[in-house]
C-alpha positions as CSV (number, residue, x, y, z in Angstrom):
1,M,-128.9,40.1,215.7
2,Q,-130.2,37.0,215.1
3,H,-131.8,38.2,211.9
4,R,-128.6,39.8,210.8
5,K,-126.9,35.9,211.6
6,T,-130.0,34.7,209.3
7,V,-129.6,36.8,206.3
8,R,-125.7,36.0,206.4
9,L,-126.1,32.3,206.8
10,W,-128.4,32.8,203.7
11,S,-125.8,34.8,201.3
12,L,-123.5,32.2,202.1
13,L,-125.5,29.4,200.9
14,V,-126.7,31.6,197.9
15,S,-123.0,32.1,197.2
16,I,-121.8,28.1,197.8
17,L,-125.1,27.4,195.2
18,L,-123.9,29.9,192.6
19,L,-120.2,28.9,193.0
20,F,-121.8,24.6,192.1
21,V,-123.6,25.7,188.9
22,V,-120.8,28.3,187.7
23,V,-118.1,25.2,188.3
24,A,-120.7,22.4,186.3
25,G,-121.3,24.7,184.4
26,C,-117.4,25.2,183.1
27,A,-116.9,21.3,183.8
28,Q,-119.5,20.1,181.0
29,P,-117.3,21.4,178.3
30,A,-114.4,19.1,179.7
31,A,-116.1,15.8,178.4
32,P,-115.0,16.2,174.7
33,V,-112.3,18.5,175.1
34,A,-110.1,15.0,173.9
35,P,-112.8,14.0,170.7
36,A,-113.7,10.8,170.4
37,P,-112.2,9.7,167.2
38,D,-108.8,10.4,168.7
39,T,-109.8,8.3,171.6
40,A,-111.2,5.8,169.6
41,A,-108.1,5.7,167.0
42,P,-105.4,4.0,169.5
43,A,-108.4,1.6,171.1
44,A,-108.8,0.4,167.2
45,A,-105.4,0.1,166.5
46,E,-104.2,-1.9,169.5
47,P,-105.3,-5.6,168.3
48,T,-104.1,-4.8,164.9
49,A,-100.7,-6.2,165.9
50,P,-101.9,-9.6,167.4
51,A,-104.1,-9.9,164.8
52,A,-101.2,-9.8,161.6
53,E,-99.4,-12.6,163.9
54,A,-102.3,-14.6,164.6
55,A,-102.3,-14.5,160.8
56,D,-98.7,-15.6,160.7
57,A,-99.3,-18.1,163.2
58,E,-102.2,-19.6,161.2
59,R,-99.5,-20.4,158.1
60,F,-98.0,-23.9,158.1
61,T,-94.5,-24.7,157.9
62,I,-92.9,-27.2,156.0
63,G,-89.7,-29.1,155.8
64,V,-88.1,-30.7,153.2
65,S,-85.4,-33.6,153.9
66,N,-83.5,-34.2,150.7
67,G,-80.9,-37.0,151.2
68,F,-79.6,-37.3,147.9
69,V,-78.2,-34.3,145.4
70,G,-76.3,-36.3,143.0
71,S,-79.1,-36.0,140.5
72,E,-80.4,-33.1,138.2
73,W,-84.1,-34.7,138.7
74,R,-83.2,-33.9,142.8
75,T,-82.6,-30.2,141.9
76,Q,-85.4,-29.9,139.6
77,M,-87.5,-31.8,142.5
78,I,-86.9,-29.1,144.9
79,Q,-87.3,-26.1,142.1
80,N,-91.0,-27.3,141.9
81,L,-91.0,-27.6,145.8
82,Q,-89.9,-24.0,146.1
83,E,-92.4,-22.5,142.8
84,V,-95.6,-24.4,144.2
85,N,-95.1,-23.6,148.0
86,A,-94.6,-19.6,146.5
87,E,-97.8,-20.4,144.9
88,L,-99.2,-21.3,148.5
89,M,-97.7,-18.3,150.3
90,A,-99.6,-15.9,147.9
91,A,-102.9,-17.9,149.1
92,G,-101.7,-17.3,152.9
93,L,-101.4,-20.7,153.6
94,T,-97.4,-21.4,154.3
95,N,-94.2,-19.8,155.3
96,E,-90.8,-20.3,153.1
97,L,-90.0,-24.2,152.8
98,I,-86.8,-25.2,155.6
99,I,-84.9,-27.3,153.4
100,E,-82.4,-29.9,154.2
101,S,-80.9,-30.7,151.1
102,A,-77.2,-32.5,150.9
103,D,-75.6,-36.0,150.4
104,V,-75.8,-37.6,153.7
105,D,-76.4,-41.6,154.4
106,I,-79.4,-43.1,156.3
107,Q,-78.0,-41.1,159.8
108,G,-77.1,-38.2,157.9
109,Q,-81.0,-38.1,157.3
110,I,-82.2,-39.4,160.5
111,Q,-80.1,-35.7,161.5
112,Q,-82.0,-33.9,158.6
113,I,-85.2,-34.8,160.1
114,Q,-84.4,-34.4,163.9
115,N,-83.6,-30.6,162.7
116,L,-87.0,-30.5,161.5
117,I,-88.6,-31.3,164.5
118,N,-86.1,-29.4,166.0
119,R,-87.6,-25.7,164.1
120,G,-90.9,-26.8,165.2
121,V,-92.5,-27.7,161.4
122,D,-96.1,-28.8,160.7
123,A,-95.0,-30.8,158.0
124,I,-92.3,-32.4,156.5
125,I,-91.8,-33.7,153.0
126,I,-88.9,-36.4,153.0
127,N,-87.2,-38.1,149.9
128,P,-86.0,-40.6,151.9
129,N,-82.7,-42.6,151.3
130,S,-84.1,-46.1,153.2
131,Q,-87.2,-48.0,153.1
132,T,-87.1,-48.9,156.9
133,G,-84.1,-47.2,158.3
134,L,-86.0,-43.6,158.9
135,N,-88.8,-45.5,160.9
136,S,-87.9,-44.2,164.0
137,I,-87.1,-40.7,163.3
138,V,-90.4,-40.5,161.5
139,E,-92.7,-42.0,164.0
140,E,-91.0,-39.3,166.9
141,A,-91.9,-36.7,164.3
142,V,-95.9,-38.4,163.5
143,E,-96.1,-38.9,167.2
144,Q,-95.7,-35.2,167.8
145,G,-98.2,-34.3,165.4
146,I,-95.9,-33.1,162.3
147,V,-97.8,-34.5,158.9
148,V,-94.9,-36.9,157.3
149,I,-95.2,-37.2,153.5
150,A,-92.5,-39.5,151.8
151,V,-92.3,-39.1,148.3
152,D,-90.4,-40.5,145.0
153,Q,-89.8,-43.6,147.0
154,E,-92.3,-45.9,149.5
155,I,-91.3,-45.9,153.1
156,S,-93.1,-48.6,155.8
157,A,-93.2,-46.0,159.1
158,E,-96.6,-46.0,160.9
159,G,-98.3,-42.8,160.2
160,A,-96.3,-41.4,156.9
161,I,-98.4,-41.1,153.7
162,N,-96.4,-42.3,150.4
163,V,-97.2,-39.5,147.9
164,V,-96.0,-41.4,144.7
165,I,-96.0,-43.0,141.0
166,D,-95.9,-46.7,141.3
167,Q,-92.0,-47.3,140.9
168,K,-93.1,-51.2,140.0
169,E,-95.1,-50.0,137.7
170,W,-93.5,-47.6,136.3
171,A,-90.3,-50.0,135.5
172,M,-92.9,-53.0,134.3
173,I,-93.6,-50.5,131.7
174,S,-90.4,-50.1,130.1
175,A,-89.3,-53.8,130.5
176,E,-92.8,-54.8,129.1
177,W,-91.9,-52.7,125.9
178,L,-88.6,-53.8,125.5
179,A,-89.7,-57.5,125.8
180,E,-92.2,-56.9,123.2
181,Q,-89.7,-55.4,120.8
182,L,-87.4,-58.2,121.6
183,G,-90.3,-60.6,120.1
184,G,-90.1,-62.5,123.7
185,E,-86.5,-63.4,123.2
186,G,-82.8,-62.3,123.3
187,D,-79.5,-61.7,125.6
188,V,-80.1,-58.3,127.8
189,V,-78.3,-56.4,129.9
190,L,-79.3,-54.2,133.1
191,I,-77.6,-50.7,134.6
192,E,-79.5,-50.2,137.7
193,G,-79.6,-47.2,140.2
194,F,-78.2,-47.7,144.0
195,V,-78.2,-51.2,145.1
196,G,-80.8,-50.9,148.0
197,H,-82.4,-47.4,147.2
198,P,-86.4,-47.8,147.9
199,A,-86.7,-46.7,143.9
200,N,-84.4,-48.9,142.8
201,E,-85.2,-52.6,144.5
202,A,-88.9,-51.3,143.7
203,R,-88.0,-50.9,139.8
204,M,-86.0,-53.9,139.0
205,E,-88.6,-56.3,141.4
206,G,-90.9,-54.6,138.5
207,V,-88.6,-55.4,135.6
208,E,-88.2,-59.1,137.2
209,E,-91.3,-59.8,137.3
210,V,-92.0,-58.5,133.8
211,F,-88.8,-60.8,132.5
212,A,-90.2,-64.0,134.2
213,N,-93.0,-64.1,131.9
214,Y,-90.9,-64.5,128.9
215,P,-88.5,-67.6,129.4
216,G,-86.8,-66.8,126.0
217,I,-85.3,-63.5,127.3
218,N,-81.8,-63.9,129.2
219,V,-80.2,-61.5,131.3
220,V,-76.3,-61.7,130.5
221,A,-75.0,-59.2,132.5
222,R,-76.4,-56.9,135.4
223,D,-74.5,-54.0,137.4
224,T,-74.9,-50.4,138.8
225,G,-74.4,-46.9,136.9
226,M,-75.7,-45.1,140.5
227,W,-78.0,-43.0,138.5
228,D,-75.1,-41.1,137.3
229,Q,-74.4,-40.4,133.5
230,A,-71.1,-41.0,133.2
231,T,-71.1,-44.4,135.9
232,G,-73.6,-45.7,133.4
233,Q,-71.8,-44.8,129.8
234,Q,-68.7,-46.6,131.9
235,V,-70.6,-49.3,132.5
236,M,-72.0,-50.0,129.1
237,S,-68.9,-49.5,127.3
238,D,-67.6,-52.3,129.9
239,F,-70.5,-54.5,128.4
240,L,-70.1,-53.8,125.0
241,A,-66.3,-54.1,125.1
242,S,-66.7,-57.9,127.2
243,I,-70.5,-59.4,125.9
244,P,-70.1,-60.4,122.0
245,N,-74.2,-60.0,121.7
246,I,-76.2,-57.9,123.6
247,D,-79.6,-57.9,121.5
248,G,-81.5,-55.4,124.8
249,L,-80.8,-52.8,127.5
250,W,-82.9,-52.0,130.3
251,T,-81.8,-49.1,132.7
252,Q,-83.3,-46.2,134.2
253,D,-82.8,-42.2,134.4
254,G,-79.7,-40.4,134.0
255,M,-77.8,-43.1,133.3
256,A,-79.7,-43.8,130.2
257,E,-78.0,-40.9,128.0
258,G,-74.6,-42.2,129.0
259,A,-75.8,-45.6,127.8
260,L,-76.8,-44.9,124.5
261,R,-73.3,-42.6,124.1
262,A,-71.2,-45.4,124.9
263,V,-73.3,-47.2,122.4
264,Q,-72.8,-44.4,119.9
265,A,-69.3,-44.3,120.4
266,A,-69.3,-48.3,119.4
267,N,-71.6,-48.2,117.1
268,P,-71.6,-52.0,116.6
269,A,-73.1,-53.8,113.2
270,E,-76.6,-54.1,115.1
271,W,-77.7,-52.0,117.7
272,P,-79.0,-53.3,120.6
273,V,-82.8,-52.4,121.3
274,M,-82.6,-49.7,124.6
275,V,-84.9,-48.7,127.4
276,G,-83.9,-45.1,127.9
277,E,-85.9,-41.6,129.5
278,A,-87.9,-38.9,129.5
279,R,-85.2,-36.0,129.7
280,A,-84.4,-33.5,127.6
281,G,-81.0,-34.7,127.2
282,Y,-81.7,-38.2,125.8
283,L,-84.5,-37.4,123.6
284,Q,-81.8,-34.5,122.1
285,L,-79.6,-37.2,121.6
286,V,-82.3,-40.0,119.9
287,N,-82.9,-36.6,117.9
288,E,-79.3,-36.4,116.4
289,I,-78.9,-40.8,116.3
290,K,-82.3,-40.9,114.4
291,Q,-81.0,-38.3,111.6
292,A,-78.5,-40.7,110.3
293,N,-80.4,-44.3,111.8
294,P,-84.0,-43.0,111.4
295,D,-85.3,-47.0,112.5
296,F,-83.7,-46.2,115.8
297,T,-86.3,-46.7,118.1
298,T,-86.4,-46.5,122.3
299,I,-89.1,-45.7,125.1
300,G,-88.8,-43.1,128.0
301,V,-91.3,-43.7,130.7
302,V,-91.9,-39.9,132.7
303,N,-90.8,-39.9,136.5
304,P,-91.9,-36.7,137.3
305,P,-89.4,-34.7,139.7
306,G,-92.9,-32.7,140.1
307,V,-93.9,-35.6,142.5
308,G,-92.2,-33.7,145.6
309,A,-94.8,-30.6,144.7
310,S,-97.9,-33.3,144.5
311,G,-96.6,-34.3,148.3
312,L,-96.9,-30.3,148.9
313,R,-100.2,-30.1,148.4
314,I,-101.6,-32.9,149.5
315,A,-99.9,-32.0,152.9
316,V,-101.0,-28.8,153.3
317,L,-104.6,-30.2,152.3
318,L,-104.2,-32.9,155.5
319,L,-102.7,-30.0,157.1
320,Q,-106.2,-27.6,156.8
321,G,-108.1,-31.0,158.5
322,R,-108.5,-32.8,155.1
323,Q,-109.7,-36.3,155.4
324,L,-108.5,-38.4,152.6
325,A,-111.9,-39.7,150.0
326,Q,-109.7,-43.4,149.5
327,E,-107.9,-46.0,150.9
328,L,-104.4,-45.8,150.7
329,E,-102.5,-48.3,149.1
330,G,-99.4,-50.0,148.3
331,P,-96.7,-52.8,150.5
332,F,-97.0,-51.1,153.4
333,G,-100.8,-49.8,153.3
334,N,-100.0,-45.6,153.4
335,S,-99.3,-45.0,149.5
336,L,-101.3,-42.5,147.5
337,Y,-100.6,-43.3,144.0
338,V,-100.3,-39.8,141.7
339,P,-100.6,-40.9,137.8
340,I,-97.8,-41.4,135.8
341,P,-97.7,-38.2,133.8
342,G,-96.5,-40.0,130.5
343,V,-94.5,-42.5,128.2
344,V,-92.3,-40.9,125.2
345,T,-92.4,-43.4,122.3
346,D,-91.8,-43.5,118.5
347,E,-95.6,-42.6,118.3
348,N,-95.5,-38.7,119.9
349,F,-91.5,-38.6,120.3
350,D,-91.6,-35.5,117.5
351,E,-94.2,-33.8,119.7
352,A,-92.2,-34.8,123.1
353,Y,-89.0,-33.8,121.3
354,A,-90.1,-30.3,120.5
355,E,-91.1,-29.8,123.9
356,V,-87.5,-30.0,125.1
357,A,-85.6,-29.3,121.9
358,D,-84.2,-25.9,123.7
359,L,-83.9,-27.3,127.2
360,P,-81.2,-27.9,129.5
361,A,-80.1,-31.3,129.0
362,S,-80.6,-31.8,132.5
363,Y,-84.8,-31.1,132.3
364,T,-86.9,-34.0,132.8
365,V,-89.8,-34.2,131.3
366,D,-92.5,-33.4,134.5
367,G,-95.8,-33.5,135.7
368,M,-97.4,-32.3,139.3
369,L,-100.6,-32.4,140.5
370,T,-103.0,-29.4,140.1
371,A,-104.3,-27.6,143.7
372,E,-107.8,-28.9,141.8
373,E,-106.1,-33.0,140.8
374,A,-104.9,-32.8,144.9
375,E,-108.3,-31.2,146.3
376,G,-109.4,-35.0,144.0
377,F,-108.2,-37.0,146.3
378,F,-110.0,-35.6,149.5
379,E,-113.3,-35.7,150.6
């Protein structure tokens, strides 16, 4: 009896052992049921979305505050900004520009800049309507870590960087030319831009500084053409009607073509020596006038709308943590002066005219920093 119990016990143990072996044998193929590539694919795919988001996050968002749209020069500036930004976007450095562009007063431009701050931009390119009136909002932006670049004219806000041509030097070049053409003496009239505007004030300071060296030059009239061709033409017409003798005219930007058209219409016995501009419409008109009056002479100093795009290149390099290789300059110690691209005179008129002969009259002879030239300002 005991023996049968023992046999039965051993039989049970053997059965259990066999069952374990069978189960274990069946279980072993279960591990590779889901092949390694199938299980690995989702695991590898999961990080790709965050990685893409991280890549987008590394792109910089740039805002633009343009407080004046009443000139073709500003339109060209915006176009240049968009073209260079497209290049930077293709390189994976920036997003689409956020542009605030409208005719606004100082308070309106403050609101433009506030809007850009609220949008969370990394940098703001400003063509300012005031030298000092934007300081508070600009400094607020700087305190929030936003790179602020003023272009075209200088502002005094602490922490902002001006990327500009030297507007005073720009005006002095043509004023010196006019004084030399007049032999250092004569009656001249001045047509300036917006009184109080930073660029205009710097330019008029330069003109006055040059003429101070020529006591024989008398400024007999001065008025504003508000940087508008039609207004400039009306102002010059009024000068011609009320002043018996005008030996020379100094003016700037789009007003020059208007002033020249006024002289052409009046056709005085003696044409004044005239400062002009490096814009297609003006050069096209000069070419027309030279056909009948080959002795007519003028000058146009290039004031590049591309300075906005130059500011954009500088802003992106600063956002990348690059350090400027030179001390900042200017009246407020915060200006990076980019070169004046050139001057159009009798010596190179034919070449300059050939480049703009078929372009819209509103086109301004231009220039901007290349990527390599922008790099040259940094360590």
